[in-house]
C-alpha positions as CSV (number, residue, x, y, z in Angstrom):
1,X,-2.9,-75.6,-21.7
2,X,-3.9,-73.1,-19.1
3,X,-5.0,-69.7,-19.9
4,X,-7.2,-66.9,-18.3
5,X,-9.7,-64.8,-20.2
6,X,-10.0,-61.3,-18.9
7,X,-12.0,-58.1,-19.9
8,X,-15.4,-57.8,-21.4
9,X,-17.4,-56.8,-24.6
10,X,-19.8,-54.0,-24.8
11,X,-22.6,-53.8,-24.6
12,X,-23.0,-55.7,-21.3
13,X,-25.1,-59.0,-21.3
14,X,-26.2,-61.2,-18.4
15,X,-23.7,-63.9,-19.2
16,X,-20.0,-63.3,-18.9
17,X,-18.1,-62.3,-21.9
18,X,-16.1,-65.6,-22.2
19,X,-19.6,-67.2,-23.1
20,X,-20.3,-64.7,-26.0
21,X,-20.6,-66.7,-29.3
22,X,-18.3,-66.0,-32.1
23,X,-18.0,-68.0,-35.4
24,X,-20.4,-70.5,-34.1
25,X,-18.9,-71.3,-30.7
26,X,-18.5,-69.8,-27.3
27,X,-15.2,-68.0,-26.9
28,X,-14.2,-70.4,-24.1
29,X,-14.7,-73.2,-26.9
30,X,-12.5,-71.3,-29.3
31,X,-9.8,-71.4,-26.8
32,X,-10.0,-75.1,-26.5
33,X,-10.2,-75.6,-30.4
34,X,-7.1,-73.5,-30.9
35,X,-5.0,-75.9,-28.8
36,X,-7.1,-79.2,-29.1
37,X,-4.1,-81.3,-30.3
38,X,-2.3,-80.6,-27.0
39,X,-5.0,-82.2,-24.9
40,X,-7.4,-80.5,-22.3
41,X,-7.6,-76.6,-22.1
42,X,-7.9,-75.3,-18.7
43,X,-9.5,-71.9,-18.9
44,X,-9.9,-69.5,-16.0
45,X,-12.7,-66.9,-16.2
46,X,-13.7,-64.2,-13.7
47,X,-17.3,-65.4,-13.7
48,X,-18.9,-68.5,-15.1
49,X,-22.3,-69.6,-16.4
50,X,-23.9,-73.0,-16.6
51,X,-25.0,-72.5,-20.2
52,X,-24.6,-75.3,-23.0
53,X,-21.4,-76.0,-24.8
54,X,-21.5,-77.7,-28.1
55,X,-18.0,-78.1,-29.4
56,X,-17.1,-81.6,-30.1
57,X,-13.6,-83.3,-30.2
58,X,-11.8,-81.0,-27.9
59,X,-11.5,-81.1,-24.0
60,X,-11.9,-78.0,-21.8
61,X,-12.4,-77.3,-18.1
62,X,-13.6,-73.9,-17.1
63,X,-12.3,-72.7,-13.4
64,X,-13.8,-69.5,-11.7
65,X,-11.1,-67.1,-10.6
66,X,-7.8,-65.7,-12.3
67,X,-4.5,-67.1,-10.9
68,X,-1.7,-64.6,-11.1
69,X,0.7,-67.1,-12.8
70,X,-1.0,-68.1,-16.0
71,X,-1.1,-66.4,-19.4
72,X,-4.1,-63.9,-19.6
73,X,-5.7,-62.9,-22.8
74,X,-8.5,-60.2,-23.5
75,X,-11.8,-62.0,-24.6
76,X,-11.6,-59.9,-27.7
77,X,-8.4,-61.5,-28.7
78,X,-9.5,-65.1,-28.4
79,X,-10.7,-65.6,-31.9
80,X,-7.3,-64.9,-33.3
81,X,-5.8,-67.8,-31.4
82,X,-7.3,-69.8,-34.4
83,X,-4.7,-68.1,-36.5
84,X,-1.7,-68.2,-34.2
85,X,-1.0,-69.0,-30.7
86,X,1.9,-66.5,-30.7
87,X,-0.4,-63.6,-30.4
88,X,0.2,-59.9,-29.8
89,X,-3.2,-58.5,-29.3
90,X,-3.4,-54.9,-28.0
91,X,-1.7,-55.0,-24.6
92,X,-1.8,-58.7,-24.4
93,X,1.0,-61.1,-25.4
94,X,0.7,-64.8,-25.4
95,X,3.3,-67.0,-26.9
96,X,2.3,-70.7,-27.1
97,X,4.3,-71.3,-30.2
98,X,4.0,-70.4,-34.0
99,X,4.7,-67.2,-35.9
100,X,3.9,-63.9,-34.1
101,X,0.6,-62.5,-35.3
102,X,-0.1,-58.8,-34.4
103,X,-3.9,-57.6,-34.2
104,X,-6.2,-55.4,-32.3
105,X,-8.8,-56.9,-29.9
106,X,-12.4,-57.0,-30.7
107,X,-14.1,-54.7,-28.1
108,X,-17.8,-55.1,-28.8
109,X,-20.5,-57.4,-30.0
110,X,-20.6,-55.3,-33.3
111,X,-17.0,-56.2,-33.8
112,X,-18.0,-59.9,-33.3
113,X,-20.8,-59.7,-35.7
114,X,-18.6,-58.0,-38.4
115,X,-15.9,-60.7,-38.0
116,X,-18.3,-63.5,-37.6
117,X,-18.1,-65.3,-41.0
118,X,-14.3,-64.9,-40.9
119,X,-14.2,-66.4,-37.4
120,X,-16.6,-69.3,-38.4
121,X,-14.3,-70.0,-41.5
122,X,-11.4,-70.3,-39.1
123,X,-13.2,-72.5,-36.8
124,X,-14.4,-74.7,-39.6
125,X,-11.0,-75.1,-41.1
126,X,-9.5,-76.1,-37.5
127,X,-12.4,-78.7,-37.0
128,X,-11.8,-80.3,-40.4
129,X,-8.0,-80.4,-39.6
130,X,-8.9,-82.3,-36.5
131,X,-11.0,-84.7,-38.4
132,X,-14.3,-83.7,-36.7
133,X,-17.4,-84.5,-38.9
134,X,-19.3,-81.4,-39.6
135,X,-22.7,-82.9,-40.6
136,X,-24.1,-85.3,-38.0
137,X,-27.7,-84.0,-37.8
138,X,-30.8,-84.6,-39.8
139,X,-30.5,-82.6,-43.1
140,X,-33.7,-82.7,-45.4
141,X,-33.4,-79.2,-47.0
142,X,-30.5,-78.0,-49.3
143,X,-27.2,-76.9,-48.0
144,X,-24.4,-75.3,-49.8
145,X,-20.9,-74.7,-48.4
146,X,-19.6,-75.7,-45.0
147,X,-22.4,-76.3,-42.4
148,X,-21.9,-77.7,-38.9
149,X,-25.1,-79.5,-38.2
150,X,-26.1,-81.3,-34.8
151,X,-29.9,-80.3,-35.1
152,X,-32.4,-80.5,-37.8
153,X,-32.7,-78.7,-41.2
154,X,-36.3,-79.4,-42.5
155,X,-37.5,-79.7,-46.0
156,X,-38.1,-76.7,-48.2
157,X,-35.1,-74.9,-46.7
158,X,-31.9,-73.5,-48.1
159,X,-28.8,-73.0,-45.9
160,X,-25.7,-71.3,-47.3
161,X,-22.5,-71.8,-45.1
162,X,-20.7,-71.2,-43.2
163,X,-23.3,-71.8,-40.6
164,X,-24.1,-73.7,-37.5
165,X,-27.2,-75.6,-36.5
166,X,-26.4,-76.7,-33.0
167,X,-28.0,-79.6,-31.0
168,X,-31.8,-79.5,-30.7
169,X,-31.9,-76.6,-32.9
170,X,-34.0,-76.3,-36.1
171,X,-34.1,-74.6,-39.4
172,X,-37.9,-74.7,-40.0
173,X,-39.5,-75.2,-43.4
174,X,-39.5,-72.3,-46.1
175,X,-36.4,-70.6,-44.4
176,X,-33.4,-69.2,-46.2
177,X,-30.2,-69.1,-43.9
178,X,-27.3,-66.9,-45.2
179,X,-23.5,-67.2,-44.3
180,X,-22.6,-66.6,-40.6
181,X,-25.9,-67.7,-39.0
182,X,-25.7,-69.6,-35.8
183,X,-28.5,-71.5,-34.1
184,X,-26.4,-72.4,-31.1
185,X,-28.5,-74.9,-28.9
186,X,-32.1,-75.5,-28.9
187,X,-32.8,-72.6,-31.1
188,X,-35.5,-72.4,-33.9
189,X,-35.6,-70.1,-36.9
190,X,-38.0,-69.4,-39.8
191,X,-38.1,-67.2,-43.0
192,X,-34.7,-65.3,-43.5
193,X,-31.4,-64.8,-41.4
194,X,-28.1,-63.5,-42.6
195,X,-25.1,-63.5,-40.3
196,X,-27.3,-63.8,-37.3
197,X,-26.1,-65.3,-33.9
198,X,-28.8,-66.9,-31.9
199,X,-27.7,-68.2,-28.3
200,X,-29.5,-71.1,-26.6
201,X,-33.2,-71.6,-26.1
202,X,-34.1,-68.7,-28.5
203,X,-37.1,-68.7,-30.8
204,X,-37.6,-66.9,-34.1
205,X,-40.3,-69.2,-35.5
206,X,-42.3,-66.8,-37.5
207,X,-42.0,-64.4,-40.4
208,X,-39.5,-61.5,-40.5
209,X,-35.9,-60.7,-41.3
210,X,-33.0,-61.0,-39.2
211,X,-29.5,-59.8,-40.1
212,X,-26.2,-59.0,-38.7
213,X,-27.6,-59.4,-35.2
214,X,-26.7,-60.8,-31.8
215,X,-29.7,-62.6,-30.0
216,X,-28.9,-63.8,-26.6
217,X,-30.2,-66.7,-24.7
218,X,-33.9,-67.1,-23.9
219,X,-35.2,-64.4,-26.4
220,X,-38.6,-64.8,-28.2
221,X,-39.2,-62.8,-31.3
222,X,-43.0,-62.4,-32.1
223,X,-44.5,-63.0,-35.5
224,X,-43.5,-60.4,-38.0
225,X,-40.4,-59.0,-36.3
226,X,-37.9,-57.6,-38.6
227,X,-34.8,-55.9,-38.0
228,X,-32.7,-53.3,-40.1
229,X,-29.1,-53.9,-40.7
230,X,-28.5,-51.0,-43.3
231,X,-29.4,-47.3,-43.5
232,X,-31.6,-45.7,-46.2
233,X,-28.6,-43.4,-46.8
234,X,-26.1,-46.2,-47.1
235,X,-24.2,-44.3,-44.4
236,X,-22.5,-45.7,-41.3
237,X,-24.4,-47.1,-38.3
238,X,-23.1,-45.8,-35.2
239,X,-24.1,-47.7,-32.0
240,X,-24.2,-46.1,-28.8
241,X,-22.1,-48.8,-27.1
242,X,-18.8,-48.4,-29.0
243,X,-16.8,-45.5,-30.8
244,X,-16.7,-47.6,-34.1
245,X,-19.1,-47.2,-36.9
246,X,-20.3,-50.1,-39.2
247,X,-21.9,-50.3,-42.7
248,X,-24.2,-53.3,-41.7
249,X,-25.3,-53.9,-38.2
250,X,-28.5,-55.1,-36.8
251,X,-29.5,-55.0,-33.1
252,X,-28.1,-56.5,-30.0
253,X,-31.0,-58.4,-28.0
254,X,-30.1,-59.2,-24.4
255,X,-31.1,-62.4,-22.6
256,X,-35.0,-63.1,-22.0
257,X,-36.0,-60.1,-24.5
258,X,-39.5,-60.4,-25.8
259,X,-40.6,-58.6,-29.1
260,X,-44.4,-58.2,-29.9
261,X,-45.9,-59.2,-33.2
262,X,-45.1,-56.8,-35.9
263,X,-42.0,-55.3,-34.0
264,X,-39.5,-53.3,-36.1
265,X,-36.0,-52.6,-34.6
266,X,-33.6,-50.2,-36.1
267,X,-30.1,-51.2,-36.9
268,X,-27.4,-50.9,-34.3
269,X,-29.9,-50.7,-31.5
270,X,-29.4,-52.4,-28.0
271,X,-32.3,-54.0,-26.2
272,X,-31.2,-54.8,-22.7
273,X,-31.9,-58.1,-21.0
274,X,-35.4,-58.9,-19.7
275,X,-36.9,-56.1,-21.6
276,X,-40.1,-56.3,-23.8
277,X,-40.6,-54.2,-26.9
278,X,-43.5,-53.3,-29.0
279,X,-44.0,-51.4,-32.3
280,X,-41.0,-49.5,-33.8
281,X,-37.9,-49.5,-31.8
282,X,-35.8,-46.7,-32.9
283,X,-33.7,-46.2,-29.7
284,X,-31.8,-48.3,-27.2
285,X,-33.8,-49.9,-24.6
286,X,-32.4,-50.3,-21.0
287,X,-32.5,-53.7,-19.3
288,X,-35.8,-54.6,-17.4
289,X,-37.9,-52.1,-19.3
290,X,-41.1,-52.0,-21.3
291,X,-40.8,-50.1,-24.5
292,X,-44.2,-49.2,-26.2
293,X,-45.4,-46.2,-28.0
294,X,-42.0,-44.6,-28.1
295,X,-41.8,-44.7,-24.3
296,X,-39.7,-46.6,-22.0
297,X,-40.9,-47.8,-18.6
298,X,-39.2,-49.7,-15.9
299,X,-40.5,-53.3,-15.4
300,X,-42.0,-54.0,-12.0
301,X,-39.5,-56.1,-10.0
302,X,-41.8,-58.8,-8.7
303,X,-43.3,-59.1,-12.3
304,X,-39.6,-59.5,-13.7
305,X,-39.0,-62.3,-11.2
306,X,-42.2,-64.1,-12.3
307,X,-41.3,-63.7,-15.9
308,X,-37.8,-64.8,-15.4
309,X,-39.1,-68.0,-13.7
310,X,-41.7,-68.7,-16.2
311,X,-39.1,-68.3,-19.1
312,X,-36.5,-70.8,-17.6
313,X,-39.3,-73.4,-16.6
314,X,-40.5,-73.7,-20.2
315,X,-37.0,-75.0,-21.3
316,X,-36.5,-77.1,-18.0
317,X,-33.7,-74.6,-16.8
318,X,-35.2,-73.5,-13.5
319,X,-31.9,-74.4,-12.1
320,X,-30.6,-71.0,-13.5
321,X,-33.2,-69.1,-11.8
322,X,-30.9,-68.0,-8.8
323,X,-28.0,-67.1,-11.3
324,X,-30.2,-64.8,-13.4
325,X,-32.1,-63.5,-10.7
326,X,-29.0,-62.3,-8.9
327,X,-27.4,-61.0,-12.0
328,X,-30.4,-59.1,-13.4
329,X,-32.5,-58.1,-10.4
330,X,-30.7,-58.3,-7.2
331,X,-27.3,-56.8,-8.3
332,X,-27.3,-54.2,-11.0
333,X,-24.8,-55.0,-13.7
334,X,-26.1,-52.2,-15.8
C-alpha cells in the first residue's frame, strides 16, 4: 500500500506531525499497522525525522516528498484507519476496502490526548489480531489490562493498561501508571502518570504528577514538577492553539524543554521546544525562551546551540544535531 500523509497538528513541534505519537505509536506506524496484512506500507511525508520507531510485526518504508498519484490523508485522520480503510475524514477520502466510516479529523495534540486511550485500544486489538506478543520485556511490578512492554517495569509499581512501555524505557519503583500512558523509547518515569505521552529520550524520574499531557522527545522534568489537567471550577480548559475546549487537559511540552525543580504547569499550556521554565507556569511559553518569575526572555542563540548539542550527546544522538539546529535555530518554524 502507498499513501501520503499531509497537513499538520497544532501546536507546532520540531518533529513533523506524521511522527506524533497517538495510541502508543507514531502516526506513520499506525498507517502500517492498519494495512499490515497486505505487506509493506510505503508512506510519503512532506518532511521526515530520524527518530526511533517501535512497532513490531509490520513493515513500513517512509519516503520524503508527496507524489501526485497516491492517496492522501490528513495526519489527523490516520488513527481512524485502524477502524476502517474506507475513510471519509473531513475533506479527505481514502477507499482501500471495507465499510465506509465518516469522521472528522483530529486537528491538535489536545485532540490526540483526548482520544489517546481509544486509539491505543484500537492499536492493541489490531496487534492481537496479527498475533503480536504484547509483553516481551522485564515485568517485575503488577500490571492490569493490556500493556505493550518492550522495556522494564520495576518492582513496587502498578501499571494499568492500556499502556506502552517501549524499548529501553522504564517504569521506576513506587510508580502508578494509569491508562493511556506511553513511554515510547528510552523514557523513564516515576510516581504517577495518567494518559501521558512521553516521546523518546524523555525523563520524568522524580516526584510529581503528569496527566493528560504530551511530552516531546529529549525533555527533562525536574524533581517535583507537577502539571494540572483540571480546573478548580471544573470548567472547560481552552488552550490557545485550538478553538476547541476540554474538560481534562495537561500541557504540551516541546522538544528539549527543561523544567526546574518544583515547577508547576497549568493545564492546557504550551511550552515551546528548547525552552526552560521555572516556578509557576501559568501561560504559554514560546520556543527558545526562558520563563522565570513570570517573565519570558529569549534564549541566547549560541547558548541554545550549546544546550542542544549537550542534550543530544548524552543520549548518543549527536547525529541529530544538524537536523534540530536547522529546524529550531537557523530556520524559524514558529
